[in-house]
C-alpha positions as CSV (number, residue, x, y, z in Angstrom):
1,M,104.4,70.9,110.1
2,I,105.8,72.8,113.1
3,H,104.4,75.6,115.1
4,E,106.3,78.3,117.0
5,F,105.0,80.1,120.0
6,R,106.6,83.3,120.8
7,R,106.2,85.4,124.0
8,Y,107.6,88.9,124.3
9,R,107.4,91.1,127.4
10,V,107.0,94.7,126.4
11,K,108.1,97.6,128.6
12,T,105.5,98.9,130.9
13,G,103.2,101.3,129.1
14,M,104.5,100.5,125.7
15,T,102.3,97.7,124.5
16,G,100.1,100.1,122.4
17,K,103.2,101.6,120.7
18,Y,104.5,98.1,120.0
19,L,101.2,96.9,118.6
20,A,100.8,99.9,116.4
21,A,104.3,99.5,114.9
22,F,103.7,95.8,114.5
23,E,100.4,96.3,112.6
24,E,101.6,99.1,110.4
25,L,105.2,98.1,109.7
26,A,105.8,94.4,110.5
27,L,102.5,92.8,109.5
28,P,102.6,93.6,105.8
29,V,106.1,92.2,105.6
30,I,105.3,89.1,107.7
31,Q,102.3,88.3,105.5
32,R,104.6,88.3,102.4
33,H,107.1,85.8,104.0
34,M,105.5,83.9,106.9
35,K,102.2,82.4,108.2
36,L,101.1,84.1,111.4
37,L,98.2,82.2,112.9
38,A,97.4,84.3,115.9
39,F,98.5,87.2,118.0
40,W,97.4,88.0,121.5
41,T,98.1,90.3,124.4
42,S,97.8,89.4,128.1
43,D,94.8,90.7,130.0
44,I,94.9,89.0,133.4
45,G,97.9,87.7,135.3
46,D,101.3,88.8,133.9
47,L,100.6,91.9,132.0
48,G,102.6,93.5,129.2
49,F,103.1,90.4,127.2
50,V,102.4,89.8,123.5
51,F,102.1,86.2,122.1
52,H,102.5,85.0,118.5
53,L,101.7,81.7,117.0
54,W,103.4,80.8,113.7
55,E,103.2,77.9,111.3
56,F,106.0,76.4,109.1
57,R,106.3,73.3,106.9
58,D,109.5,72.3,108.7
59,H,112.7,73.7,110.2
60,P,114.3,74.6,106.9
61,H,111.2,76.5,105.9
62,R,111.2,78.3,109.2
63,A,114.8,79.4,108.7
64,E,114.2,80.5,105.1
65,S,111.1,82.5,106.2
66,Y,112.9,84.3,109.0
67,A,115.8,85.1,106.7
68,A,113.5,86.6,104.1
69,M,111.6,88.6,106.6
70,R,114.7,90.0,108.3
71,A,116.2,90.9,105.0
72,D,113.2,93.0,104.0
73,P,114.1,96.7,104.3
74,Q,110.7,97.7,105.7
75,Y,111.1,95.2,108.6
76,R,114.8,95.7,109.1
77,D,115.0,99.5,108.7
78,Q,111.6,100.7,109.9
79,F,110.1,98.2,112.3
80,M,113.1,96.8,114.2
81,P,114.5,100.2,115.3
82,I,111.1,101.0,116.9
83,A,110.3,97.5,118.3
84,L,113.6,96.3,119.8
85,P,113.9,99.1,122.4
86,L,110.3,98.3,123.5
87,I,111.0,94.6,124.2
88,E,112.4,93.5,127.5
89,E,112.3,89.8,127.1
90,M,111.8,87.3,124.3
91,H,111.0,83.5,124.4
92,S,110.4,81.2,121.5
93,T,109.2,77.6,121.8
94,I,108.8,75.1,119.0
95,L,105.6,73.1,119.7
96,T,105.3,69.4,118.8
97,P,101.7,68.2,118.5
98,V,100.6,65.0,120.2
99,E,98.9,62.5,118.0
100,F,95.3,63.4,119.0
101,S,96.0,67.1,118.3
102,K,95.0,66.4,114.7
103,Q,91.4,65.9,115.9
104,L,91.3,69.4,117.5
105,A,89.9,72.4,115.7
106,L,93.2,74.3,115.3
107,L,95.0,71.5,113.5
108,K,92.1,69.6,112.0
109,D,92.6,70.8,108.4
110,R,96.4,71.1,108.5
């Protein structure tokens, strides 16, 4: 199992618009194709960021999931034209758990 942590910096003053578009247009598509574990915004420190945590069986599953999501007309034709102009920066990190992570709450039953 792998986890992907994504961080996007949204243009100043546009976080609400991005979140509304994500919830209305992207989330239904994502829930059909992928497993989104958590979604956050920044409140203190560097502002204007959104963070996503995803779960995949393995790297091929990740690639298949993204391909299916990106091919979905609602995601591609409705969400992306709104979201992409709002994002200034994107970072993606594949997280590798250390052995004792299996004892911690987030990964305990995975």
